[in-house]
NUVO-210198 format. One record per residue (C-alpha): residue number from 1; residue in one letter; x, z, y. Coordinates in nm, 3 decimals. Each point is the difference from the previous one (the first is absolute). Layout:
BEGIN
{NUM 'A' {X Z Y}}
...
// end
This chain:
BEGIN
{1 'M' {17.891 13.910 14.713}}
{2 'T' {-0.193 -0.299 -0.139}}
{3 'N' {0.332 -0.179 -0.064}}
{4 'D' {0.045 0.229 -0.303}}
{5 'I' {-0.344 -0.088 -0.140}}
{6 'S' {-0.084 -0.317 -0.190}}
{7 'L' {-0.331 -0.136 -0.130}}
{8 'R' {-0.077 -0.191 -0.314}}
{9 'I' {-0.296 -0.084 -0.221}}
{10 'A' {-0.068 0.274 -0.254}}
{11 'K' {0.092 -0.058 -0.364}}
{12 'K' {-0.148 0.158 -0.311}}
{13 'E' {0.308 0.220 -0.036}}
{14 'D' {-0.086 0.155 0.338}}
{15 'C' {-0.333 0.136 -0.120}}
{16 'P' {0.120 0.348 -0.106}}
{17 'R' {0.151 0.060 0.347}}
{18 'M' {-0.305 -0.152 0.166}}
{19 'M' {-0.219 0.245 -0.194}}
{20 'E' {0.217 0.284 0.131}}
{21 'L' {-0.063 -0.121 0.354}}
{22 'I' {-0.372 -0.026 -0.069}}
{23 'Q' {-0.001 0.360 -0.123}}
{24 'E' {0.194 0.106 0.310}}
{25 'L' {-0.265 -0.168 0.215}}
{26 'A' {-0.279 0.171 -0.193}}
{27 'E' {0.165 0.337 0.060}}
{28 'F' {0.039 -0.079 0.371}}
{29 'E' {-0.369 -0.098 0.014}}
{30 'R' {-0.094 0.332 -0.166}}
{31 'A' {-0.130 -0.165 -0.316}}
{32 'P' {0.277 0.039 -0.260}}
{33 'D' {-0.239 -0.002 -0.296}}
{34 'E' {-0.175 -0.321 0.105}}
{35 'V' {0.268 -0.233 -0.140}}
{36 'T' {-0.137 -0.080 -0.345}}
{37 'V' {0.147 -0.346 -0.064}}
{38 'T' {0.264 -0.005 -0.272}}
{39 'L' {0.333 -0.174 0.033}}
{40 'A' {-0.112 -0.250 -0.266}}
{41 'E' {-0.321 -0.078 0.192}}
{42 'F' {0.194 -0.033 0.324}}
{43 'E' {0.253 -0.237 -0.157}}
{44 'E' {-0.274 -0.210 -0.162}}
{45 'A' {-0.191 -0.027 0.328}}
{46 'G' {0.307 -0.125 0.183}}
{47 'F' {0.193 -0.191 -0.263}}
{48 'G' {-0.238 -0.072 -0.288}}
{49 'S' {-0.179 -0.323 -0.084}}
{50 'K' {-0.239 0.039 0.297}}
{51 'P' {0.184 0.181 0.280}}
{52 'V' {-0.224 0.141 0.271}}
{53 'W' {0.258 0.144 0.237}}
{54 'K' {0.330 -0.093 0.158}}
{55 'A' {0.247 0.233 0.167}}
{56 'Y' {0.317 0.010 0.203}}
{57 'V' {0.249 0.281 -0.031}}
{58 'A' {0.242 0.132 0.259}}
{59 'E' {0.343 0.096 -0.128}}
{60 'A' {0.287 0.197 0.145}}
{61 'D' {0.320 0.094 -0.180}}
{62 'G' {-0.135 -0.161 -0.318}}
{63 'E' {-0.310 0.221 -0.006}}
{64 'I' {-0.363 -0.096 0.063}}
{65 'I' {-0.104 0.202 0.304}}
{66 'G' {-0.334 -0.162 0.078}}
{67 'M' {-0.256 -0.256 -0.100}}
{68 'A' {-0.294 -0.204 0.124}}
{69 'L' {-0.254 -0.103 -0.262}}
{70 'Y' {-0.282 -0.243 0.069}}
{71 'Y' {-0.267 -0.214 -0.157}}
{72 'I' {-0.244 -0.262 0.121}}
{73 'R' {-0.328 0.126 0.139}}
{74 'Y' {-0.292 -0.230 0.067}}
{75 'S' {-0.238 0.083 0.282}}
{76 'T' {-0.328 -0.188 0.028}}
{77 'W' {0.036 0.047 0.376}}
{78 'K' {0.370 -0.077 0.043}}
{79 'G' {0.118 -0.198 -0.306}}
{80 'Q' {0.327 0.067 -0.183}}
{81 'R' {0.203 0.290 0.131}}
{82 'L' {0.309 0.181 -0.115}}
{83 'Y' {-0.098 0.352 -0.105}}
{84 'L' {0.292 0.236 0.045}}
{85 'E' {-0.067 0.260 -0.267}}
{86 'D' {0.307 0.213 0.060}}
{87 'L' {0.282 0.014 0.251}}
{88 'I' {0.230 0.279 -0.113}}
{89 'V' {0.340 0.114 0.120}}
{90 'T' {0.157 0.299 -0.168}}
{91 'Q' {0.013 0.308 0.223}}
{92 'S' {0.375 -0.001 0.062}}
{93 'W' {-0.009 -0.360 0.128}}
{94 'R' {-0.303 0.021 0.230}}
{95 'G' {0.069 -0.089 0.360}}
{96 'K' {0.303 -0.215 -0.086}}
{97 'G' {-0.161 -0.345 0.007}}
{98 'A' {-0.103 -0.058 -0.363}}
{99 'G' {-0.371 0.025 0.075}}
{100 'K' {0.031 -0.249 0.284}}
{101 'L' {0.189 -0.245 -0.221}}
{102 'L' {-0.261 0.030 -0.275}}
{103 'F' {-0.296 -0.029 0.237}}
{104 'N' {0.154 -0.300 0.176}}
{105 'R' {0.048 -0.161 -0.342}}
{106 'M' {-0.371 0.052 -0.073}}
{107 'V' {-0.095 -0.161 0.331}}
{108 'Q' {0.228 -0.293 -0.082}}
{109 'E' {-0.141 -0.023 -0.354}}
{110 'A' {-0.358 -0.013 0.130}}
{111 'H' {0.100 -0.274 0.242}}
{112 'E' {0.194 -0.201 -0.261}}
{113 'L' {-0.291 0.016 -0.246}}
{114 'G' {-0.243 -0.120 0.266}}
{115 'F' {-0.217 0.311 -0.015}}
{116 'N' {-0.252 0.076 0.274}}
{117 'G' {0.143 0.345 0.060}}
{118 'M' {0.125 0.320 -0.153}}
{119 'T' {-0.187 0.319 -0.086}}
{120 'W' {0.105 0.351 -0.102}}
{121 'Q' {-0.108 0.361 0.024}}
{122 'V' {0.157 0.297 0.174}}
{123 'L' {-0.112 0.360 -0.018}}
{124 'D' {-0.142 0.125 0.328}}
{125 'W' {0.239 0.298 0.003}}
{126 'N' {0.315 -0.207 -0.061}}
{127 'E' {0.107 -0.016 0.364}}
{128 'P' {0.350 -0.145 -0.062}}
{129 'A' {-0.153 -0.292 -0.192}}
{130 'I' {-0.270 -0.055 0.261}}
{131 'K' {0.261 -0.006 0.276}}
{132 'F' {0.205 -0.248 -0.204}}
{133 'Y' {-0.299 -0.233 -0.052}}
{134 'N' {-0.094 0.027 0.366}}
{135 'L' {0.338 -0.158 0.083}}
{136 'Y' {-0.143 -0.312 -0.165}}
{137 'E' {-0.323 0.031 0.200}}
{138 'A' {-0.189 0.048 -0.328}}
{139 'G' {-0.372 0.051 0.013}}
{140 'I' {-0.069 0.335 -0.166}}
{141 'E' {-0.369 0.039 -0.075}}
{142 'A' {-0.200 0.318 -0.020}}
{143 'G' {-0.330 0.041 -0.176}}
{144 'W' {0.072 -0.149 -0.341}}
{145 'L' {-0.004 0.232 -0.300}}
{146 'N' {0.191 -0.082 -0.318}}
{147 'A' {-0.210 -0.020 -0.314}}
{148 'S' {0.119 -0.035 -0.359}}
{149 'L' {-0.087 0.047 -0.365}}
{150 'S' {0.256 0.131 -0.248}}
{151 'K' {0.056 -0.146 -0.346}}
{152 'D' {-0.207 0.285 -0.146}}
{153 'Q' {-0.281 -0.063 0.246}}
{154 'L' {0.000 -0.371 -0.082}}
{155 'A' {-0.034 0.082 -0.370}}
{156 'K' {-0.281 0.246 0.069}}
{157 'F' {-0.208 -0.250 0.197}}
{158 'K' {0.088 -0.330 -0.170}}
{159 'G' {-0.369 -0.060 -0.060}}
// end
């Protein structure tokens, strides 16, 4: 089925559809209200004067059906690594090769950019994703807890 799917670098005009995919992922991950970034913020972060992310989109029949968005992460232990923020394939296209194409592109991107590796997160209950990543012999760590501060929390404690 992958013959019907093509990949390309995301363009600013793709951002509204990419935001739809991000919302679809948030709903799948049982956190639909957690997406607080606006379309304008998303576009600025990817295509403004100081872009911080890059993405590839998967297309089929002229429609964006998936995306892989990454940025550079620096580890004091490992050096520069590609951080895969989101790998999303719309529900109706899952299991048809788009995810594999996107993930392979991320592996290739990390290699081409000379990074020391690639990092991402997967929810411990997302068995299909874990099985997919295991095909790549990915090391999936236990024991780390995610920590964050929201914009409101940052303002409250800015010192």
